[in-house]
VOGU-3710 file (C-alpha; in Angstrom, 3 decimals, decimal comma):
1> mrnvtidqlr> 92,759/62,818/142,367  91,806/61,741/138,873  89,331/62,793/136,211  86,972/60,118/134,887  84,197/60,068/132,332  80,635/59,551/133,475  80,537/55,952/132,215  83,509/55,048/134,449  81,796/56,018/137,709  80,986/53,307/140,235
11> pgdiiaqhil> 78,930/53,323/143,467  81,290/54,122/146,350  83,423/56,610/144,391  84,043/59,876/146,258  83,569/63,262/144,554  86,689/65,452/144,960  85,247/68,651/143,495  81,776/70,204/143,598  79,563/69,344/140,643  78,100/72,656/139,498
21> sqdnsillas> 75,129/73,621/137,339  75,392/76,195/134,575  74,453/78,961/137,048  77,167/77,694/139,478  74,712/76,124/141,939  76,082/73,052/143,689  74,434/69,926/142,340  76,623/67,485/144,255  79,062/68,576/146,959  82,710/67,622/147,214
31> gsiltaktie> 83,115/64,582/149,485  79,825/62,981/148,423  79,890/59,201/148,077  78,296/58,131/144,825  75,367/55,737/144,655  73,593/54,229/141,673  70,963/56,981/141,940  73,462/59,867/142,093  75,314/58,431/139,089  72,025/58,319/137,203
41> alqnwqikiv> 71,382/61,939/138,253  74,783/62,988/136,896  73,888/61,364/133,590  70,574/63,223/133,504  72,409/66,504/134,226  74,638/65,678/131,236  77,816/65,873/133,283  80,697/64,567/131,137  83,759/64,554/133,439  83,927/64,057/137,223
51> rlreeqdsde> 86,950/64,502/139,482  87,245/61,653/141,963  89,222/61,383/145,158  91,715/58,536/145,298  92,466/56,396/148,338  95,878/57,983/148,994  94,609/61,578/148,693  94,632/63,556/151,943  92,354/66,534/152,548  95,404/68,785/152,018
61> dvklalqfdd> 96,212/67,107/148,675  92,691/67,766/147,451  92,720/71,410/148,617  96,066/72,176/146,964  95,163/70,541/143,666  91,938/72,521/143,463  93,783/75,776/144,217  96,175/75,056/141,323  93,235/74,336/139,038  91,557/77,623/139,986
71> iirpfqelpd> 94,590/79,497/138,644  95,120/77,589/135,395  91,483/76,851/134,477  90,860/80,153/132,585  93,593/79,212/130,106  92,911/75,498/129,664  91,163/76,019/126,314  94,207/77,683/124,789  96,385/75,446/122,576  99,723/74,136/123,893
81> appaplpeqv> 101,432/75,602/120,811  100,609/78,524/118,537  98,459/77,593/115,541  100,125/77,266/112,176  99,857/80,486/110,132  97,343/80,508/107,296  98,891/80,521/103,816  99,046/83,985/102,308  96,750/84,731/99,405  98,645/85,884/96,328
91> getdapqrke> 96,819/88,172/93,912  96,764/87,471/90,153  99,266/90,245/89,455  101,314/89,835/92,640  104,598/88,003/92,477  104,952/85,482/95,330  107,426/86,622/97,968  109,511/84,163/99,961  109,225/84,784/103,707  111,324/83,089/106,380
101> plppsiinek> 109,097/80,801/108,466  109,331/81,399/112,209  110,695/78,313/114,039  108,329/77,025/116,705  109,090/78,358/120,172  109,188/76,393/123,428  107,120/79,225/124,888  103,369/78,913/124,383  100,537/81,328/125,128  98,661/79,089/127,536
111> sarqydsict> 101,611/78,522/129,869  102,666/82,191/129,584  99,242/83,287/130,818  99,328/80,708/133,600  102,723/82,055/134,641  101,397/85,629/134,723  98,370/84,500/136,731  100,574/82,749/139,297  102,711/85,893/139,542  99,585/87,951/140,231
121> kvaeilrdrh> 98,741/85,583/143,100  102,272/85,965/144,493  101,946/89,761/144,306  98,613/89,606/146,131  100,286/87,673/148,946  103,219/90,106/149,152  100,776/93,014/149,370  99,151/91,703/152,586  101,203/90,998/155,726  98,508/88,648/157,044
131> lytnvatles> 98,967/86,522/153,923  102,760/86,615/153,588  103,215/85,576/157,220  100,591/82,809/157,045  102,422/79,499/156,678  99,436/77,623/155,204  98,988/80,284/152,506  102,685/80,232/151,656  102,840/76,431/151,481  99,816/76,424/149,161
141> mahivhrfas> 101,495/78,971/146,888  104,737/76,961/146,870  102,760/73,866/145,884  101,211/75,770/142,975  104,654/76,960/141,820  105,983/73,418/142,130  103,131/72,063/140,024  103,785/74,655/137,315  107,566/74,179/137,345  107,402/70,383/137,241
151> stpgaigytl> 104,636/70,070/134,623  105,536/72,849/132,162  108,152/72,093/129,491  110,870/74,745/129,488  109,388/76,385/132,598  112,509/78,518/133,110  111,816/80,139/129,732  108,851/81,972/131,221  111,090/83,695/133,784  113,180/85,463/131,111
161> kptisepplr> 110,832/88,327/130,253  112,069/91,884/130,970  110,748/93,226/134,297  112,343/96,674/134,639  109,163/98,515/133,561  107,000/96,675/136,116  105,844/98,350/139,376  108,113/97,527/142,384  105,778/94,987/144,036  105,119/93,166/140,763
171> rlalhslava> 108,848/93,178/140,055  109,544/91,585/143,446  106,829/88,997/142,770  108,304/88,204/139,338  111,790/87,838/140,813  110,571/85,647/143,689  108,601/83,431/141,310  111,514/83,184/138,864  113,981/82,199/141,592  111,493/79,629/142,913
181> iisnklacll> 111,065/78,019/139,468  114,819/77,974/138,785  115,511/76,557/142,270  112,819/73,944/141,736  114,551/72,788/138,538  117,975/72,779/140,189  116,743/70,711/143,134  115,186/68,251/140,690  118,450/67,998/138,720  120,335/67,341/141,963
191> gyndeqikti> 118,089/64,375/142,744  116,015/65,704/145,618  112,700/63,983/146,332  109,354/65,671/145,815  108,913/66,917/149,381  112,454/68,319/149,499  111,889/70,107/146,176  108,682/71,674/147,525  110,564/72,879/150,632  113,318/74,475/148,544
201> tlgallhdig> 110,671/76,042/146,302  108,998/77,567/149,361  112,305/78,965/150,646  113,093/80,389/147,200  109,676/81,997/146,966  110,320/83,723/150,320  114,038/84,458/149,948  113,594/88,221/149,411  110,537/88,722/151,636  112,624/91,008/153,868
211> klalpptild> 112,795/93,547/151,047  109,218/94,499/151,918  110,706/96,237/154,983  113,012/98,426/152,861  112,134/101,862/151,479  111,348/101,655/147,738  114,136/104,143/146,993  116,748/101,552/148,024  115,332/98,877/145,737  114,972/101,207/142,733
221> ltrqrsndee> 118,487/102,646/142,746  120,104/102,554/139,291  123,464/103,853/140,570  125,869/102,116/142,923  124,646/102,222/146,529  126,527/104,266/149,143  127,932/102,473/152,225  124,881/103,432/154,295  122,500/102,411/151,527  124,310/99,090/151,087
231> alyrshvkag> 124,049/98,385/154,817  120,315/99,121/154,687  119,894/96,912/151,622  121,713/94,030/153,304  119,363/94,269/156,293  116,646/92,593/154,200  118,201/89,199/154,974  117,754/89,552/158,743  114,336/91,183/158,271  113,149/88,179/156,284
241> gdlflrkqlp> 114,525/85,718/158,818  112,933/87,587/161,715  109,501/87,271/160,081  109,614/83,496/160,300  111,844/82,600/163,247  108,816/81,686/165,357  106,811/80,106/162,567  106,551/76,384/161,954  108,746/76,272/158,837  111,323/73,637/157,901
251> devlsillqh> 114,937/74,425/158,856  115,870/74,489/155,153  113,498/77,396/154,548  115,059/79,443/157,337  118,561/78,640/156,064  117,537/79,909/152,615  116,155/83,135/154,092  119,302/83,780/156,128  122,025/82,409/153,837  121,050/83,140/150,209
261> hesidgsgfp> 123,647/85,949/150,044  126,424/83,970/151,752  129,327/82,412/149,808  131,436/79,340/150,567  134,613/81,483/150,399  133,350/83,717/153,243  132,814/86,792/151,073  129,038/86,906/151,408  126,720/88,540/153,920  125,429/88,994/156,569
271> kqlrgsqlsi> 127,624/86,563/158,588  130,465/85,732/156,164  129,796/81,998/156,570  132,190/79,529/154,937  132,129/76,089/153,353  129,948/73,559/155,144  128,373/76,288/157,266  126,137/76,979/154,296  123,242/74,674/153,558  122,996/73,146/150,102
281> aaqivalanr> 119,414/74,440/149,859  120,647/78,013/150,415  123,335/77,559/147,749  120,748/76,314/145,244  118,679/79,431/145,791  121,799/81,619/145,749  122,705/80,357/142,266  119,119/80,785/141,045  119,166/84,310/142,487  122,439/85,134/140,696
291> fdalihddse> 121,107/83,811/137,403  117,877/85,786/137,584  119,793/88,948/138,556  122,026/88,561/135,474  119,015/87,952/133,261  117,249/91,092/134,467  120,098/93,571/134,884  118,930/95,477/131,796  115,690/96,449/130,129  116,349/94,159/127,160
301> lpdlftirpr> 116,011/90,417/127,163  119,670/89,342/127,331  121,742/86,905/125,357  121,601/83,703/127,395  124,756/82,480/125,700  126,921/85,274/127,144  125,221/85,017/130,538  126,318/81,372/130,937  130,049/82,176/131,108  129,320/85,196/133,312
311> llrdssgkit> 127,371/83,012/135,719  130,238/80,488/135,798  132,787/83,213/136,431  130,798/85,097/139,075  129,756/81,935/140,963  133,112/80,135/140,942  134,384/79,787/144,490  131,109/81,214/145,840  128,862/78,185/145,361  129,667/74,463/145,421
321> adiidifdry> 131,044/73,439/142,009  128,630/70,505/141,577  125,623/72,848/141,783  127,134/75,257/139,237  128,124/72,474/136,880  124,746/70,723/136,798  122,928/74,000/136,163  125,334/75,015/133,410  124,830/71,657/131,688  121,090/72,132/131,997
331> latftysvnv> 121,306/75,594/130,428  123,249/74,084/127,528  120,412/71,626/126,853  117,719/74,210/127,589  118,964/76,458/124,787  118,505/73,632/122,274  115,565/74,487/119,961  115,204/77,967/121,465  114,485/80,820/119,038  116,932/83,725/118,937
341> llsdgrtaev> 117,165/87,072/117,161  120,420/87,629/115,302  122,170/90,978/114,910  121,284/91,064/111,182  117,565/90,908/112,035  116,966/87,252/111,217  115,335/84,768/113,553  117,137/81,461/114,023  116,801/78,250/115,980  119,621/76,971/118,179
351> lythsafrfp> 120,651/73,532/116,973  123,760/72,792/119,013  125,694/74,273/121,893  128,526/72,961/124,055  130,229/74,250/127,193  133,571/74,269/125,295  132,149/76,739/122,761  131,205/80,289/123,513  128,407/80,456/120,950  126,054/77,898/119,401
361> vvktgngell> 125,324/76,621/115,918  122,007/77,990/114,658  119,689/77,424/111,711  117,917/80,369/110,120  114,355/80,256/108,884  115,478/79,496/105,315  117,581/76,541/106,480  121,052/78,131/106,517  123,384/76,695/109,178  125,629/79,189/110,975
371> dlnkqpdlri> 128,413/78,466/113,467  128,445/81,720/115,440  131,926/80,930/116,790  133,146/81,472/113,216  130,965/84,497/112,449  132,643/87,475/114,195  130,238/90,001/112,656  127,104/88,065/113,641  125,825/87,637/117,174  122,696/86,806/119,126
381> irlkv> 120,832/89,911/120,239  118,258/88,219/122,457  116,050/85,214/122,906  112,699/85,191/121,138  110,300/84,608/124,029
//
C-alpha cells in the first residue's frame, strides 16, 4: 500500500482504506475502484491523502498494515525527537548560571508510546485464551511487532525499562514483547529473510505462553525456588508446546516453544538436547531471553556495559558462538550515542566502546571526555531511557 495526495489519483486506482467523514461515516469504502467522478467527489470533500492498494498487495497484507496503523495512529502527531528546550530567561539582577545540556537520546516519546500501546495489545491477547490460541490473531500481532522492530531506530532501547513494579500479566507481556523485538533484530543481523524473521518473531512472542498455566506464586518468587517449585516452573515449556501442537504453526515456532531453555552443551531443559538437536531459531530466542532476564533482574535500569560481559560469560557453551558474537557486536554499536547517568550525578553520552574494553569513553554535557577504564572512582549507574 502507499499514500498519495489527491492530485496523484487516477481512474482505476483501488482504495485500500475507508475514506471517512469528520463524524466517521464511510464516504468511500475500502476496495472501491476510483473513477473520474469519485476523484472529483474526494476533491469536493477536501480529502488530502488517500491510501491506495498496490498490485502486489494481498488481502492479508492490507489487513495487517491497517492493524499496525490502528495502534500507532494516536501518536503520529508527536515529534520523532524531543523539542529543543527554550532558553532560560535571566532576570536583571540574576547572574547567569551554566547548566549542562542534556545530550539527545535515541529514545523518543512517540515510539515509546507506540511500544506501550503494542504491549497493551499483547497483554489483551494473553488475557483471553480464545485470542492467544488463535493463530490468525497471533500472526497479526507478530506482524505488528515486526513492523515496529524493523522501522524504529534503536528499537531494543524501548525494551530496557524496569518492569518489576508492573502487574504479573503486564510483566509477562513486556517480557514477551522485549524478547520478540530482540529476536527480530538478531534474526536480521544473521541474514534471515523477511518471512523467516516474522516466523522467529512469532515464536519469540509466544515463547513463555506456557507460564499462563502456572500459579502466580511461582512466577513472583524473589527467593530461590525449591526442587518442587523448580519442576513446576520448568513445566511451562511443555505447557506452551501442548497449546500449539495441533495448530497450523511453522515448525520453527514449535521448536522455539519447546527448546528456548535448552543449551548446546546438554545442560538445559526439559530434554537436555545437545548441539545440532537445537534449532538456530530456538537459540536466537534463548539468547534474547537471557539478555532480557539480565536486564530486568533488578528494579533499577541496569548498566548495559556490565551486562555485556555477563551475557558472554553465561551464554558461552550454551548457545552457538556465532549468534553470541553477532549480538555482542551489535550491542557495542547500539551503545554508541546512548545517554548514561554517571555515579557522580552527571549525564554523559557514550562516544566509543570496544569489546576489548570493559567500559566506554563518554562525553559529559560540558564536553569533557572521560575514559571510564581509567576512572576507577567513576562508573555508569544506568542508561538514561
